N, C-alpha and C positions, 0 to 999 in steps of 0.2 A: 297487783301492781308491782310489788317488790320482786316477784318472780320474773316478770317481763321487763323490768327496768333496764337490766344490762343489755338487752337486745336493741334498744333504741340507739340510733345514730344521732347524737345530740351535740349541740353547740353549748357554749357556756350558759347562755340565758335559758335555753330549754332544759338543760340539766338542773339549773337552779329552780325552775318551776317544778320539775319532777321531784327534786329533793324537798321542796316545800310540801308537796302532797304526801311525801313519805315521812315527813317529820324530821328530816335531816337538815333543813335550812329554815331561816326566818324570812319574812317578807323583806326586811332590810337587806339581807344578803342577796336576795334575788334582784332587788332594785340596784344594788351596788354592782352586780354583774352587768346590768344594762349600761351603766356608765363606762364600763371597760370595753364595750363593743365599738368597732370602728364606726365612724360617723356615717358612712355610706349605708351600712347595715342598720344603724340606729334610727335612721329616718324612715325606714319602711316598716318592717315587721315587729321587732322586739318591743319597741316603745309602746305599741298598741296591744300586742298579744299578751305579753307578760302581765301587765296590769289587769287585763280582762280575766286571765286565769287566776290571778291572785284574788280578784273579786269573786270568782266562782268558789274558790277555796274558803274565803270568809263567809260566803253565803251558806255553804255546806256546814260550817261551824256555828251558824246561827247569828253571826255578826252582821246584821243587816246594814247598819250605818257604815261600817268599814267597807262592805261590798259595794255600797252605793258610791263611795268615794272613788274606788277603782273603776267602776263602770262609767262614772262621769268623766274620769280621766280619759278613758278610751273613746267615749262618745264625743268628747270635745276636741279630739285630736284630728290631725290631718292624715288619717290612716286609710288603709284599704277598706273599701265599702263593707265587706262581709263582717269585719270586726266591729265596725261602727254600728252596723245594723244589729248585731248580736248584743252589743252593749245597751242600745236603746230598748231592745226587747226585754232584757233583764231589768232595766230601770223601770219599765212599765209594769212589771210583775211585782216589784217591791212594794210593801205597804207604805203608805204616805206618812 
């Protein structure tokens, strides 16, 4: 991932998610980047997608409850159907 990261055409929030996965950013930093996005963009993709990928990151680290929080945030949002469905799928796989 580190090798290919410079090849991505990224916006602030996507760079933040990438940096999170690479250990260069914290969840709080990624979420702060979302707040800096223009409101028109903020209502469609990043608010749904970034928390979903933070949830995936937490799940990979073994933090089930943290991942659940981020998946629930995506699932309960008014987002694109694909992201909502993916969040529900992940929630269904998590231990109760």
